[in-house]
C-alpha positions in Angstrom: 8.5 27.8 -12.7 6.4 28.5 -9.4 2.5 28.2 -10.1 1.1 30.7 -7.6 -2.7 30.2 -8.3 -2.7 26.5 -7.5 -2.1 24.9 -4.0 -1.8 21.9 -1.9 -4.1 22.3 1.1 -4.0 20.5 4.4 -5.9 21.1 7.9 -4.8 21.1 11.4 -7.5 21.3 14.1 -4.9 21.2 16.9 -1.1 21.3 17.7 -0.9 17.6 17.5 -2.2 17.5 14.1 0.2 20.4 13.4 3.1 17.8 13.6 1.4 15.7 10.8 0.7 19.0 8.6 4.4 20.2 9.1 5.7 16.6 7.8 3.3 16.7 4.7 4.4 20.2 3.9 8.0 19.2 4.3 7.4 16.0 2.1 6.1 18.5 -0.6 8.9 20.6 -0.4 11.5 18.0 -0.4 9.9 16.6 -3.6 10.2 20.2 -5.1 6.5 20.8 -5.7 6.0 24.0 -7.8 2.9 24.8 -6.3 2.0 26.9 -3.3 1.2 25.2 0.4 -2.0 26.3 2.4 -2.9 25.2 5.9 -6.1 25.8 7.6 -5.7 26.0 11.4 -8.5 26.7 14.2 -8.0 28.5 17.3 -6.8 25.6 19.1 -3.4 25.9 17.3 -0.8 27.6 19.6 1.2 30.7 18.6 4.3 28.6 18.6 2.8 26.2 16.3 1.7 29.0 13.9 5.2 30.1 13.7 6.6 26.7 12.9 3.8 26.3 9.9 4.6 29.8 8.8 8.2 28.5 7.8 6.9 25.6 5.6 3.5 26.9 4.4 3.2 29.9 2.0 -0.4 30.5 3.7 -1.9 29.8 7.0 -5.5 30.5 7.1 -7.6 30.9 10.4 -11.0 29.1 10.2 -13.7 28.4 12.7 -14.2 24.7 13.6 -17.2 23.0 12.0 -18.3 19.8 14.1 -21.0 17.2 12.7 -22.1 16.4 16.1 -23.2 13.2 14.7 -22.4 10.8 17.6 -24.6 8.0 16.2 -23.0 7.8 12.9 -19.3 8.2 14.2 -20.2 5.7 17.0 -20.7 3.1 14.1 -17.6 4.2 12.7 -15.9 4.0 16.2 -14.3 7.4 15.4 -16.1 10.0 17.6 -13.3 12.3 16.9 -13.9 12.7 13.4 -16.8 15.1 13.6 -14.5 17.9 13.4 -13.4 16.9 9.9 -16.4 19.0 8.4 -13.9 21.9 9.2 -12.4 20.7 5.8 -15.2 22.3 4.0 -13.4 25.7 4.4 -11.0 24.6 1.7 -13.7 25.7 -0.7 -13.4 29.2 0.6 -9.7 29.6 -0.8 -10.9 31.3 -3.8 -7.4 33.1 -4.4 -6.6 29.8 -6.1 -8.0 28.4 -9.2 -7.4 24.8 -8.3 -6.3 22.9 -5.3 -5.5 19.5 -3.9 -6.5 18.8 -0.3 -4.6 16.2 1.8 -5.2 15.1 5.1 -2.6 16.0 7.7 -1.8 12.1 8.2 -0.6 11.8 4.7 3.0 11.6 3.5 4.3 12.3 0.1 6.8 10.1 -1.6 7.6 11.7 -4.9 6.6 14.7 -6.8 2.6 14.6 -7.3 2.3 17.9 -9.2 0.5 16.1 -12.1 -2.6 15.8 -9.8 -3.5 19.5 -10.7 -4.1 18.1 -14.4 -7.2 16.4 -13.0 -10.7 18.1 -12.4 -13.0 18.4 -9.3 -13.6 16.1 -7.6 -10.8 13.8 -8.5 -10.0 11.1 -5.6 -8.9 7.7 -5.0 -11.3 4.6 -4.0 -11.4 4.1 -0.4 -10.0 0.6 0.5 -13.0 -0.2 3.2 -15.6 0.5 0.1 -14.3 1.0 -3.4 -17.5 2.6 -4.8 -16.8 5.5 -2.3 -13.9 7.6 -2.6 -11.5 8.2 0.3 -11.5 12.2 1.1 -7.7 12.1 2.4 -6.7 13.4 -0.9 -8.8 15.0 -3.5 -8.6 17.5 -6.3 -11.1 20.5 -6.0 -11.7 23.9 -7.4 -12.3 26.5 -4.7 -15.8 28.3 -5.1 -17.9 30.1 -2.4 -20.9 28.7 -4.4 -19.8 25.2 -3.6 -18.9 26.0 -0.2 -22.4 27.2 0.7 -24.1 24.3 -1.2 -22.1 21.7 1.0 -23.2 23.7 4.2 -26.7 23.5 3.0 -26.4 19.9 2.3 -24.8 19.0 5.5 -27.6 20.7 7.4 -30.4 19.0 5.3 -28.8 15.5 4.8 -26.0 15.1 7.4 -23.4 12.7 6.7 -23.8 8.8 6.3 -20.6 8.3 8.5 -20.7 11.5 10.6 -17.5 12.7 9.0 -16.4 14.8 5.9 -15.9 11.3 3.8 -19.7 10.6 3.9 -21.0 14.1 3.3 -18.4 14.6 0.3 -19.3 11.2 -1.1 -22.9 11.9 -0.9 -22.4 15.6 -2.3 -20.4 14.2 -5.3 -22.6 11.3 -5.6 -21.8 10.4 -9.2 -18.0 10.1 -8.6 -18.4 6.0 -8.8 -20.1 5.9 -12.0 -19.9 9.1 -14.2 -16.3 9.8 -15.3 -13.2 7.4 -14.9 -10.9 10.3 -15.2 -11.9 11.4 -11.8 -10.7 8.1 -10.4 -7.1 8.5 -8.9 -5.0 5.5 -8.8 -4.9 3.9 -5.4 -1.1 4.7 -5.4 -2.1 8.5 -4.7 -3.9 7.3 -1.2 -2.4 4.2 -0.2 -3.6 3.3 3.3 -0.6 2.2 5.5 -2.4 0.3 8.0 -4.7 -2.0 5.9 -3.7 -5.6 5.5 -4.1 -6.0 1.9 -5.9 -9.3 1.0 -4.7 -9.0 -2.4 -1.2 -9.4 -1.4 0.4 -10.1 -5.0 -0.9 -6.9 -6.1 0.6 -4.8 -3.1 3.9 -6.8 -3.8 3.6 -5.8 -7.7 2.3 -2.2 -7.5 3.0 -1.1 -3.7 6.7 -0.1 -5.0 5.2 2.7 -6.8 3.4 4.3 -4.2 3.1 8.1 -4.3 1.3 9.1 -1.2 0.8 7.2 2.1 -2.1 7.7 4.2 -2.1 6.6 7.9 -5.5 5.8 8.3 -7.2 5.1 11.6 -6.9 6.1 15.1 -3.2 5.3 15.4 -1.0 8.1 13.8 2.7 8.4 13.2 3.1 10.8 16.3 1.5 8.3 18.5 4.6 6.0 18.1 8.2 6.6 19.8 11.2 6.8 17.6 14.9 6.3 18.1 16.8 8.7 16.0 20.2 7.0 16.6 18.9 3.8 15.0 16.5 5.1 12.8 13.7 2.9 13.9 10.3 3.1 15.2 9.7 1.5 18.7 6.7 -0.9 18.5 4.2 -0.9 21.1 3.8 -4.3 22.8 0.2 -4.2 22.7 0.2 -4.1 18.9 1.9 -5.8 15.9 3.0 -4.2 12.9 3.5 -5.4 9.4 6.9 -4.7 7.5 5.1 -2.3 5.3 3.5 -0.4 8.3 6.9 -0.2 10.0 8.5 1.0 6.9 6.0 3.8 6.0 6.1 5.0 9.9 9.9 4.9 9.4 9.8 7.3 6.5 7.5 9.6 8.3 9.5 9.8 11.4 12.8 10.3 9.1 11.1 13.5 7.8 10.0 14.5 11.3 13.5 13.9 12.8 15.6 15.4 10.0 13.5 18.4 9.0 10.4 19.3 11.4 12.0 18.5 14.9 15.0 20.9 14.5 12.5 23.6 13.2 10.3 23.1 16.4 13.5 23.5 18.4 14.3 26.7 16.7 10.7 27.9 17.0 10.5 27.0 20.7 14.0 29.0 21.5 12.4 32.0 20.0 9.3 32.0 21.8 8.4 32.9 25.2 9.5 30.4 28.2 5.9 29.8 29.3 4.8 28.5 25.9 4.4 24.7 26.1 4.6 22.2 23.4 3.3 18.7 22.9 6.4 16.7 22.5 8.8 15.4 25.0 12.4 14.4 24.2 13.8 12.1 26.9 16.7 9.4 27.4 15.6 5.9 27.5 17.7 2.9 28.0 20.9 4.6 26.6 19.5 5.8 23.6 17.5 9.0 22.5 13.8 8.3 22.3 11.3 10.9 20.7 7.7 10.8 21.5 4.9 13.3 20.7 2.6 13.3 23.6 -1.0 13.6 23.5 -2.4 16.5 25.6 -4.0 15.7 28.7 -6.5 17.5 31.0 -5.4 15.8 34.2 -1.8 16.5 33.9 0.3 19.4 32.8 1.6 19.3 29.2 5.4 18.6 29.1 7.8 21.3 28.4 10.2 21.0 25.8 13.8 20.6 26.7 16.2 20.4 23.6 18.5 17.5 23.8 21.4 16.6 21.6 20.5 14.2 19.1 21.3 12.2 16.0 19.1 12.6 13.2 18.6 10.7 9.9 18.9 12.9 6.9 16.5 12.5 3.9 19.8 12.1 1.8 20.7 9.0 3.7 17.6 7.1 3.0 19.0 5.5 -0.2 16.7 2.4 -0.3 13.6 2.6 -2.5 10.1 2.1 -1.1 10.3 -1.4 -2.8 13.3 -2.3 -0.6 12.2 -0.9 2.5 8.3 -1.7 2.4 7.5 -4.4 0.1 9.1 -7.3 1.6 7.8 -10.8 2.7 7.3 -11.4 6.6 9.5 -14.8 7.0 7.6 -17.0 9.4 8.8 -20.3 10.8 5.8 -22.7 10.9 5.5 -26.4 11.5 3.9 -28.6 8.9 0.7 -28.8 10.7 0.6 -25.1 11.4 1.4 -24.5 7.3 -1.5 -26.8 6.3 -3.9 -25.0 8.9 -3.1 -21.6 7.5 -3.5 -22.9 3.9 -7.0 -24.3 4.8 -7.9 -20.9 6.5 -6.8 -19.0 3.4 -3.9 -17.5 5.0 -1.2 -18.1 2.2 2.2 -16.6 2.2 2.0 -15.3 -1.2 5.3 -13.3 -0.9 7.4 -15.8 0.7 7.4 -19.5 0.9 4.1 -20.0 -0.6 5.4 -17.6 -3.7 4.8 -19.3 -7.1 8.7 -19.4 -7.9 9.1 -21.5 -4.4 6.4 -23.8 -5.0 7.5 -24.6 -8.7 11.1 -25.2 -7.3 9.6 -27.6 -4.7 7.7 -29.3 -7.6 10.7 -29.5 -9.8 12.6 -31.1 -6.9 9.9 -33.7 -6.6 9.9 -34.5 -10.4 13.6 -34.8 -10.5 
């Protein structure tokens, strides 16, 4: 039964982040949520993107942008673009809903997570960088104009220790770390795809049950290129991605390629010819390559020219997250290199240095 007084909420401050919001919304639909879907957008979102959002989200809400303008703290964080995340505070004005779950547009749902609505405000998962702080990419809240006004007042008087919404919300809900363990969501509800986990055995053991992937950091899924014919993400030669990162990126692009891109093509066809969009599809080295381009002030945005393509359907993704993502990364090393890596603490817990393999080697010596 649909629950009409509760909603998943996200935010898109421009057309680029709309791509993420569309994938998030579609992933919630794919996993048959019974809750409503709402998206907050600013004036920077084009009419074509608004039309696309309206096909996936039940409610599209126009809000004014709120920027912290705190360049000092944002520079410390090395994320100057995060000032506009204060716009997220508008989610508390959605008083037509009794309870909501906010999710950043750079998250991806891997299973039904409607059970989050059993939690109370403010429930969130610990941040991987500082576990006594919660990560504000996924949190349960109760819309309230009183809370909204108090947050604005707090922001005006105290600001944010990181210049973005996460610092502000952690200061406002300052008792999260110590008061009620029931408000601590398991980390699997907000797993960072980009963190190199130092506790590798835990990632190997628990990671297969991930419920929500969060693409934290400056590099988002839409910054990568994707080949729909092979179903693979094309790595940038300047960066190195782990197996798990590549897997989660592939899952995001699978949803984008199979569900969102056809929707955008349809929306584009029904829009005026002069409306431009921020993605280009071109032929590359004999295979189709899809790339969502960032807008540039120095050059015009590329127009979209639909091209026949092969897409990977969600039904074709039969492998589990465990099979796709939680795999060791084999590496051939000399004996000297292996000893050096052990001395530096870089131990391949998931591969050659796994307990089972060490035990086998010891057994062979004993025999």
